[in-house]
C-alpha positions in Angstrom: -31.2 10.2 25.9 -32.1 7.0 28.0 -30.0 4.1 27.1 -27.3 6.1 25.2 -24.7 5.7 28.0 -25.3 1.9 28.0 -24.7 1.6 24.2 -21.6 3.8 24.3 -20.2 1.8 27.2 -20.8 -1.5 25.3 -19.1 -0.1 22.2 -16.1 1.3 24.0 -15.4 -1.1 26.8 -13.2 -4.1 26.4 -15.1 -7.2 25.2 -15.6 -10.2 27.5 -12.9 -12.9 27.6 -14.9 -15.1 25.3 -14.8 -12.2 22.8 -11.1 -11.4 23.2 -10.2 -12.0 19.6 -10.8 -9.1 17.1 -13.1 -11.2 14.9 -15.3 -12.2 17.9 -15.5 -8.6 19.0 -16.4 -7.5 15.5 -19.1 -10.1 15.3 -20.4 -9.1 18.7 -20.7 -5.4 17.6 -22.5 -6.2 14.4 -24.9 -8.6 16.1 -25.6 -6.1 18.9 -26.4 -3.2 16.6 -28.4 -5.4 14.2 -30.5 -6.8 17.1 -31.3 -3.4 18.4 -32.3 -2.2 14.9 -34.4 -5.3 14.3 -36.3 -4.8 17.5 -37.0 -1.1 16.9 -38.1 -1.6 13.3 -40.3 -4.5 14.3 -42.0 -2.3 16.9 -42.4 0.4 14.3 -44.3 -2.1 12.1 -46.4 -3.5 15.0 -47.5 -0.2 16.6 -47.9 2.0 13.5 -51.4 3.5 13.3 -51.5 4.0 9.6 -51.2 0.5 8.2 -49.8 0.3 4.6 -49.3 -3.4 4.5 -51.5 -6.3 5.5 -50.8 -7.9 8.8 -49.4 -11.1 7.3 -46.9 -9.2 5.3 -45.8 -7.2 8.3 -45.3 -10.4 10.3 -43.2 -11.8 7.4 -41.0 -8.6 7.5 -40.6 -8.9 11.2 -39.5 -12.6 10.9 -37.1 -11.5 8.2 -35.6 -8.8 10.4 -35.1 -11.3 13.3 -33.6 -13.9 11.0 -30.9 -11.5 10.0 -29.5 -11.8 13.6 -28.6 -15.6 13.4 -27.4 -15.1 9.9 -24.9 -12.5 11.2 -23.9 -14.9 14.0 -23.2 -17.8 11.6 -21.3 -15.9 8.9 -17.7 -17.0 8.4 -15.0 -14.7 9.9 -13.5 -14.0 6.5 -16.8 -12.5 5.4 -17.1 -10.3 8.5 -13.6 -9.0 8.1 -13.8 -8.4 4.3 -13.6 -4.8 3.1 -17.0 -4.9 1.4 -19.1 -6.5 4.2 -19.5 -3.4 6.5 -20.4 -1.2 3.5 -23.0 -3.7 2.2 -24.5 -4.1 5.7 -24.8 -0.3 6.2 -26.3 0.2 2.7 -28.7 -2.7 3.2 -29.9 -1.5 6.7 -30.3 2.1 5.3 -32.5 0.8 2.5 -34.4 -1.4 5.0 -34.9 1.4 7.5 -36.0 3.9 4.9 -38.5 1.3 3.4 -39.9 0.4 6.8 -40.4 4.0 7.8 -42.5 4.4 4.7 -44.4 1.1 5.0 -45.2 1.7 8.7 -46.9 4.9 7.8 -44.4 7.1 9.6 -43.2 8.8 6.5 -43.4 12.3 7.9 -41.1 14.9 6.4 -39.4 15.8 9.7 -38.6 12.2 10.4 -36.9 11.7 7.0 -35.0 15.0 7.3 -33.8 14.0 10.8 -32.8 10.6 9.5 -30.8 11.9 6.6 -29.2 14.5 9.0 -28.0 11.5 11.0 -26.4 10.1 7.9 -24.7 13.4 7.2 -23.4 13.6 10.7 -22.0 10.1 10.5 -20.3 11.0 7.2 -18.5 14.1 8.5 -17.8 13.2 12.2 -14.2 12.8 13.0 -14.8 10.2 15.8 -17.4 7.9 17.2 -17.8 9.9 20.4 -18.3 13.1 18.4 -21.0 11.4 16.4 -22.7 10.0 19.5 -22.7 13.5 21.0 -24.1 15.2 17.9 -26.7 12.4 17.4 -27.9 12.8 21.0 -28.4 16.6 20.4 -30.2 15.9 17.2 -32.5 13.3 18.8 -33.3 15.7 21.6 -34.2 18.4 19.1 -36.3 15.9 17.2 -38.0 14.9 20.5 -38.9 18.6 21.1 -40.4 18.9 17.6 -42.3 15.6 18.2 -43.6 16.8 21.6 -44.8 20.1 20.0 -46.6 18.1 17.2 -48.2 15.8 19.8 -49.3 18.8 21.8 -51.0 20.2 18.7 -52.7 17.0 17.7 -53.4 15.8 21.2 -52.5 12.2 20.4 -49.3 10.2 21.3 -48.7 6.7 19.9 -46.0 4.1 20.5 -44.6 4.7 17.0 -43.9 8.3 18.0 -41.8 7.1 21.0 -39.9 4.5 18.9 -38.7 7.1 16.4 -36.0 8.5 18.7 -34.3 5.2 19.6 -34.5 4.2 16.0 -32.7 7.3 14.9 -30.1 6.9 17.6 -29.4 3.2 16.8 -28.9 4.1 13.1 -26.6 6.9 14.1 -24.6 4.5 16.2 -24.6 2.0 13.4 -23.2 4.5 10.9 -20.7 5.7 13.5 -19.3 2.3 14.1 -19.0 1.8 10.3 -17.3 5.2 9.9 -14.9 4.4 12.8 -14.0 1.1 11.2 -13.2 2.9 7.9 -11.1 5.5 9.7 -9.2 2.8 11.6 -8.6 0.8 8.4 -7.4 4.0 6.6 -5.1 4.8 9.6 -3.7 1.3 9.5 -3.0 1.6 5.8 -1.2 4.9 6.4 0.8 3.3 9.2 1.6 0.4 7.0 2.7 2.7 4.1 4.9 4.6 6.6 6.4 1.4 7.9 7.2 0.1 4.4 8.8 3.5 3.6 10.9 3.4 6.7 12.0 -0.2 5.9 13.0 0.9 2.4 14.9 3.9 3.8 16.6 1.6 6.3 17.5 -0.8 3.5 19.0 2.0 1.5 21.1 3.2 4.5 22.2 -0.4 5.1 23.3 -0.8 1.5 25.1 2.6 1.7 26.9 1.5 4.9 27.9 -1.8 3.2 29.3 0.1 0.3 31.2 2.4 2.6 32.6 -0.6 4.5 33.7 -2.2 1.3 35.4 0.9 0.1 37.1 1.3 3.5 38.2 -2.3 3.4 39.8 -1.8 -0.1 41.8 1.1 1.4 43.0 -0.8 4.4 46.7 -1.5 3.9 46.7 -5.3 4.5 47.9 -7.9 2.0 46.3 -11.2 2.2 45.3 -14.1 -0.1 46.9 -15.0 -3.4 48.5 -12.1 -5.4 48.8 -12.7 -9.1 52.4 -11.7 -10.1 54.2 -11.7 -13.4 56.9 -14.3 -13.5 59.1 -12.0 -15.6 58.7 -8.3 -14.6 57.2 -9.1 -11.2 54.2 -6.7 -11.6 51.2 -7.5 -9.5 47.6 -7.7 -10.8 44.9 -6.0 -8.6 41.2 -7.0 -8.3 40.3 -4.8 -11.3 42.7 -6.5 -13.6 45.3 -3.7 -13.7 49.0 -4.4 -13.3 51.2 -2.4 -11.0 54.9 -2.4 -10.1 55.5 -4.5 -7.1 56.9 -1.6 -5.0 54.0 0.7 -5.7 51.4 -2.0 -5.1 52.9 -3.0 -1.8 53.2 0.7 -0.7 49.6 1.2 -1.5 48.2 -1.9 0.2 50.5 -2.0 3.3 52.4 0.2 5.6 55.7 -1.1 4.3 58.2 1.1 2.4 61.4 0.4 0.5 65.1 1.3 0.8 67.3 0.2 -2.1 70.6 -1.7 -1.8 72.5 -4.6 -3.3 72.5 -8.1 -1.9 75.8 -10.0 -1.7 75.0 -12.3 -4.6 74.1 -9.4 -6.9 77.1 -7.5 -5.7 79.4 -10.4 -6.7 77.7 -10.7 -10.0 77.8 -7.0 -10.7 81.2 -6.3 -9.2 83.1 -9.5 -9.0 86.2 -8.1 -7.3 84.4 -5.7 -5.0 84.1 -7.9 -2.0 87.8 -8.8 -2.1 
């Protein structure tokens, strides 16, 4: 439909340098869609043939619709980025659009059916591009039905022509919201996977540390201070167990023992042996 390519290009292209930050781009998207919606709904009220409300009330509604734009522009960033804001904005605009369709006298059954089909498409579409494509097809189908109705009645008004862009803008609005929810869900899944990977890496690191500690205990190197019994010469290990000196040294070093008798002990044991 006319203008569809422009909206899709604005939604998908990189934002200007002044809107390079994510919060500025998010605000830009909300303000753009709200502005388009306010313009279309205002025209619906102005050009509707079957007036339900007095002209003064319609003008107040139009002023209220236009005031929503500067309100969105001035909202704090933390509000725009909060989890509840996008949902509240979509629900509010849905209620507002439904009410204005009725109050403008355009409460035909085929318009309401098409409108709620747009909501269903937005709910079940897997991507924004898919939603845009299905919405274009739906708007074309509604345009054909509208043309057949106009051909029968013989009258065409501005309100009839404004229905199709209104449906398409609402479809885009729902699509942007659904895409935001999908991205947040994907980010949460990625975060969960990242945390799980970190935990697994931490477990592997602790396992490697334990293996290294076990390996170090088996390395046959003697160092530091060794507690030794002054009488029996047994050595105490790190667990508090006492071991014979020979067995402990064999276990913790590459040394081994051969047994003999030193000259002093030889003289003590065998006084006349050396002579």
